[in-house]
N, C-alpha and C positions, 0 to 999 in steps of 0.2 A: 505494500499498499503506499503511497505518496500523496503528498498535498502540493498542489500547483499552485505556488501564489505568486509567481512572476507574473506581469501584466504582458498582455497578448503583442505580438511582436509589431514594431513600428520599423524595422529596416525592412523597406519592400521596393524595388527597383522594377520598371516596366520595360519589358522588351518586345523586339518583335515577334509577331505571330507570322508562322512561315505553316501554309497549306500541306505541305510535304510530311511535313511533323504529324501534324493532326489525322492525316489520311493512316499513318501507321499505327495510332491508338485502335485499339478493340473496341470500343464506341463509334469511333467514327469511319470505320474502314470503307463501309458501304453507301458513304455520303457522296454525293455529286459535287461536281469543281465549285458550283455555286451556291451550293448549301456551306462547304468549307470557306468558300468566301465570306458568306455570311456570317460566319463563325469567328472567321480573324476580324471581320468589322466590327461586329458586335462585341466580342471579349477581347482578350489581349492575353500576354504571357507576364508573368511576374516573377523575378528573383526575389526568394524569402529567405532570410537569415534565422539558425535556428530559434526557438522560442515558440512560446503558444500563439497559432494563427487566430481561433478563436474557440468560445467557451460554450460549455455547455446550458442552454436554457436561454442564449443572446438571439437576437433576431437574427434568422436566417437571410444575409442579404446578398450572398454569393454560391456560387456551385463551382467545385475543384477539381481539376484532373491532374495527377502529378505526372509532370514531363521526366523528371531525375531528380533523385534526391532518395529521402527516405521520412516517414512519418511513424506516429504512434497516436492511437485513440485513445480515451479514457472515459470512463463514466463515472458519475457522481456517486457515492454511496456515504450517505452520512458527513461524515468531515473530511472523508478522504476521496483522493479521484483514483480510481482502479482501472490499470491497463489492461484494456482488452482485445488490443492487436496491435503490431507494430510489422510493417511491411517497407520495401524498396520495389514492389513492383510498377513498372511504368503504365500508365493508364486507370490506376486505381481513382476510383473518384469517392468526393465527400463534400459535406455542406448541405445546400438548400437543396437536395437531390428530391423534396416532395411539394416543390413549387408549383407544378402543375396541376395539385389537388386544390390550390387556394385555399379561400378562407374555411374550406371544411375540415382543415388541420390545423392546429397550432403551428405557425412558420418561424419553429426556432430550431437551432440546432441540436438535435439528439446527443450528440457527442463533444467530448474537446478535441481538437486536434492540437498534438504538439510535434513541430518541425523541428525533425534529430539532425541536421546538418543542411549546410546552404545547397538549399532546391530550386527548381524551377515550377510551375504551376500553370496552367494554362485557367483563366477566371473567366468565367460568364455570370453577370448579374442573376438573382434570384428571379426577376422581372422577365428577362432576355432568354433563360432557361425555360422559364414556364409557354412562352411564347413558340420556342423552338420546339417541345413535346407537341401541343397543342396544333398548330398550323402543320407542321410536318407528319407527325404520327397520329392522327386524330383516333384510328383504330386501336393502336396500341396502348393509348392513352384509357381509353373504355375499358379494355382487357385489366391494365393496371387498377384502373378505379374499383371496377367489379372484384378484383382479386382483395383490395385493400380494405374495402369495406364491407365486403362479403366475409371475410375471415374475421373482422373487427366485430359484425354481427353474429356470426358462427359461434365467437368466442363469448360473447355476452349471454346469447341464449343457452351455450350448454353450461355455461357459469351458474347460468340461474336455476337451470334443472339439477345441477351438481347439488348446490346451494340447497334447493326441495328435497331433494334425495338425503341429504345429509339432515335434514329438519326433520325429513318421516323418519329415519330411522332415528334420531334423537327421541322423538316423540313416542315411538314405539316402545324404546326402552325405557323413559321416564312414565308412561301408561303400566307396564310391568312394574316396574318400582313402587309405583304409587298403590298398586292394586294390592301389593302382597301386605304392608302395614294396614290397609284399609279392611282388608279381610281378616288380618288377626285381631284389629278391634270389633270389627263384628261379630267374630267369634268370643272373644273376651267377655263384649257387652251382653250379650246373651247369658254365657255360664253367668257373670253377675248377677242379672236378675236373678236367677235360679238361687244363687247361694242368699241374696238379699231376701227372698222370697222364706227361705230356710231358716235364717237368722230370726224374721218375722216368727214364726211356728216356734223356735228353739225359745224366743220370750215371753210366748203363751206358755212354755211349759216350765220355764222356770218360776212364771207368777203363780200358776197352781201347785210347783213343786216342793220340796223339803228345805227351799235356801231361808236363811235368817238372814237379816240385815247385815251382819256381819260377815258373812260368806260371800254374800252378793257386794259388799265393796271390796272384798279380797281380789273377788275375780276378776274385778274392773280394774283395780290395780295390776293384776297377771296381764290382761288383756291389752293394757298401755307398755308394759314392760315388752311381751312379746312383739307389739308395733315397732317399738324403739330396737330391737334386736332383728327383725327381718330388715327396717331402715339401714343398720348400721352395716349388715351383712349384702347388702345392696350396695350402697354406696362404695365398701371396701372392694367390689368388684370378684368379690373369690366366688370361683366355679369349680366344686369337686368333679373328680373324673367320675365317670360310669361305674366303676367298681366303687369308689368310695360312699356314690350316691344308695346303688344296692347295699352297702355293708351297714350304712346309717337305717335305710329304710328297713333291712331286719332286724335291727337292734331295738328299733322304736317298735317294730311290730312284735316283738318278743316281751318287750316291758309292757304296753297293752295288754296281751293276752295273759299275763302275769297279773296284772290288774284286772282283769276280768273286763275288759274294755272290749264290744264287739265290734268287728269291723275295722279294726286298728290299723291294719295294713293299708286301708282308704285315707286314713287320717293322717297316714306317717309321711306321706310328700310334703304337705304344707308344711310341718318342719322342720323337714330336712332343708328346704328351701329357705328357710329363716335362719338356719345356722343352728337350730336348738336340739338338742340330744336326749339323751336318757337322766342326764344329769339334770335338766333342766326341769323335767317332768317329774323328778325327785323332788325337786323345792315345791314343782304345783301341788302334789299330794301332800307336803309337810303344812301346806299353807291351808286347804281343804279337807272336809271332812271325806271318809272312805265313801258315804253315803251318797254325794255330791260328785266324785271325784270324775266318774264318765262324762256327768253334763257338762262338767267344765273345762274337761278336755277337748271336747267336741265343740262346745264355743270357743274356745281358743283356736281349734283347728279351721274352723269357719271365718274367723276373724283373720285368721294367717291368709287362709284363701281366697278372701275379698281384698285385702291387700296385694296380695300377688297379680290380681286379675285386673285391679284398679293401674297397678303398675305397667300391666302389658298395653292398656288401653294409651296410658301414658306416652308409653314408649313408643308406640303405634304413631299416636298423631305428632309426636314431636320427630317423627322420621318423615311425616308428610308434611310437615310444615317446615324442614330442612331441605326436602325436595323441591319445595315450590320456590323457597327461598335460592335455592341454586339455580333453578329454571330461571328466575326474574333475574339473578344475577348475570346467569349468563346471556341471555337475551337483552340485556341493560334498558329491560322496560321501565319508562319513566323516569331515565336519565337521558342528561346531554350527550351529544354523540360523542365528543370529547371530552374528557375527564381527567383528573390527577389520580390516580388509581392504586391501589395494593395490588401488584403482577398474582402474588400469592392468591388473592381472592378471587382472581381470572382463572388459575390454573385449578383452584381446589373445586370451581362450579363444573368447570369444563368434566374433571374427573368422575365427579357426581355424575353428569347427565351420560357418559361413557361406560359408568360402571358397570354396566350388562355386559360391554363387550369387552370388558377386563378380565372376566371371569377367568380363573386358572393361573390369573397372570400376578405375579408381585409387583407391589407400586409403591417405589423408594420415593420418599420427598425427601432432597436433600436441599432444603431450602435456607439461605440467608435469612433470617427474620430481621435483622439488620438494615436490610435494603431500604431507602428511602421508595416512597410512592413517584410515581412517573408520569407524564403527560401523554395518555394515549387514546385511541377508539376503541373502546372497551369491547364492544360486538365484533368489530374488524377482527381485534386480537384474539378473540374466542373461536373465530372460524379458523385461524393460525393453528391455536394449540389443538384444536378437533381433529385438521388435518393428520397434523403429524403425530399426537397419537394415536388417532386411527388405523393410520399407514402403520406404525408401528405394532399396534395390536393385532393386525393382519398377519404383519411378518411372522409374527412369534407364534401364530395358528393356537393362541390358548393355554400358552407354556413356556413361561420365561422372564425376564425381569424387565420392569419400566423404571428406570432413573429418570426422575427429573431433577435437575439443577439448576439452583437461583446463585448470583452473584453480581458484583461490581467490576466491572474492569475499566481502569481510568473514568472515562467519562461516558461509560456506555453500562445500562443494565443487561446481563449477561443471562441468557435462559436457557438450555441444553437440555434435548429430550434423548435419551439414549434406550437403546433396545438390544437384545442378546439374539434376536434373528438371525437368517443367515447373511446379512448384508447384499448390499447392491452389487453386481457385478461393475467390475473396472470398465467394461467398455460402453456401459450405457450411465454411470455416475454423473457424467458430465452433460447429460441432456436431460436430466430429473427436473429441470426448473423450467424447460421448454413447454410451450402451449400444447394440447393434446400429446404430449410424447407419455405414454404409460408402459408399463413391464408385467399389469396385471392382463388377465385373460380377457380375451373380447366380452364386451357386456359388463364387465366388473368395475370399471371405472373408465372414466372420461378424460384423463390425463391434465386434466385443469386444475386440480386440488394443490399442487405445488406451486404452479405458477400462479393462482388466486394469492395463495400465501407469501410467494415472491413480491407481488404487487403490494400487498397491504402493509409487509416490512419494510420493503424497499421505496417503495415508489412512495407510501401514504406517512409513513413514518421516518422517512429518511435512516431506514436500519440496516441491517446486513441480515443475508441468511445464509448460510453454507452446511456443507455435509461432510462429514469424512466416514466412509464407511470399511470395514475389513468382516469376514465370517465372526459373529460372534458378538459383534460390536458396532453399531453403525449410529452415529450423533447428529442430530441436526441441531445447528447453534443459529440459537437468534438472538441478535444484539440490538436494543432501542437505544436512542440518544438523549442522554438527559438535559444536555445543552439547549436552551429555548430556542435559539436561532435555526437549531436544527430539528425541530420538533415535528409533531403529524403537521400534515396540510390535506385539507380536504380533495 
């Protein structure tokens, strides 16, 4: 990478134009003598010293053809000028080559041209080049227009179709993810209704049973302790193994058999879930009389099961709320198009939306949480993350590791998305950002995902998007500038 700071070349000398020299160029070899005379009359030859001839983004005023010497072409990426080609081939052309399209396209230089050694150029003004093309080659101009605008239109249509396909896939995944907690909440609510009805029945039995005021007060205190124990176990996140659960339930079942509590095996699960064992039930037995022990144990089991069901409803609704929040974050609904955002929120919302596609894949978030927020187009960046993460998931076929790393490199925010898939063949890795290029089977991809990502990162955010790949390690690196002068543009 280099940064070209020197001003445009000022040492330029006009020379005589020779139609015999023009005739030898592949651009002009089939022109008539009159046409060559017109070119020499309207245009001229210039001797140009080394330096920048013109800059990317400047108004395109001239069309240049190299007669001798050498040149290099650069594209602007963030704060750097990236060399894209270098040549000394006589006849290569650059500059206002799109002048014949008129005001239908921006008439600016698409690259920066740097003269590498003292060189001679044939120079024709943009206006004369447009006349040259339209007057002498009208059919060719129509064909070129059709190709240019047709490809542009196709790219937009197919790009929109790819976005709709991605949205459909994400919507299907989101629907599936929402359905699971919704169904869990429905099941838990139905069971909870049964348990509450059972507790009302138990209250009626207690009212008619052999409980005195002191025993009732003791049972209520035990109930609160049981609820507190359940809450503590839940907060600690302790999850016993299946073998441990089985052993605990067996021990509790035996305890209840020993104390002549019928159907104790059905009650054991609630106590195990709360992290309560036989020691705790011994304490219960010491607090209430034998004549009310079974009723007390059943009441406590109902209490714990009710708490567990309410927790299931809470977890399910929290999951639904989180999914809806992720969808809103992902789509940036209700937000300005460009904002100062935490890139980790964008990445996490994308991972949530793609959760179903990541089944079987280990996701590692190697985030630098100290990264400052950055000015970006959130919805567009989420499309970039979607393309890169979805491609990685497809490459790994449901088994592997996806690692997302964030960090700051000088004045750049860097996001690296790495997968352990088979890698991208060396023969095609240089073409993956080309529009319509894809390595997927026919019908499985449009070849625009990475092209769209490139245009969002480089074109809209003035950032950089690159890839490095070998078998078992493919890394896409996105760099976004913190600099206000290099920030996103619509």
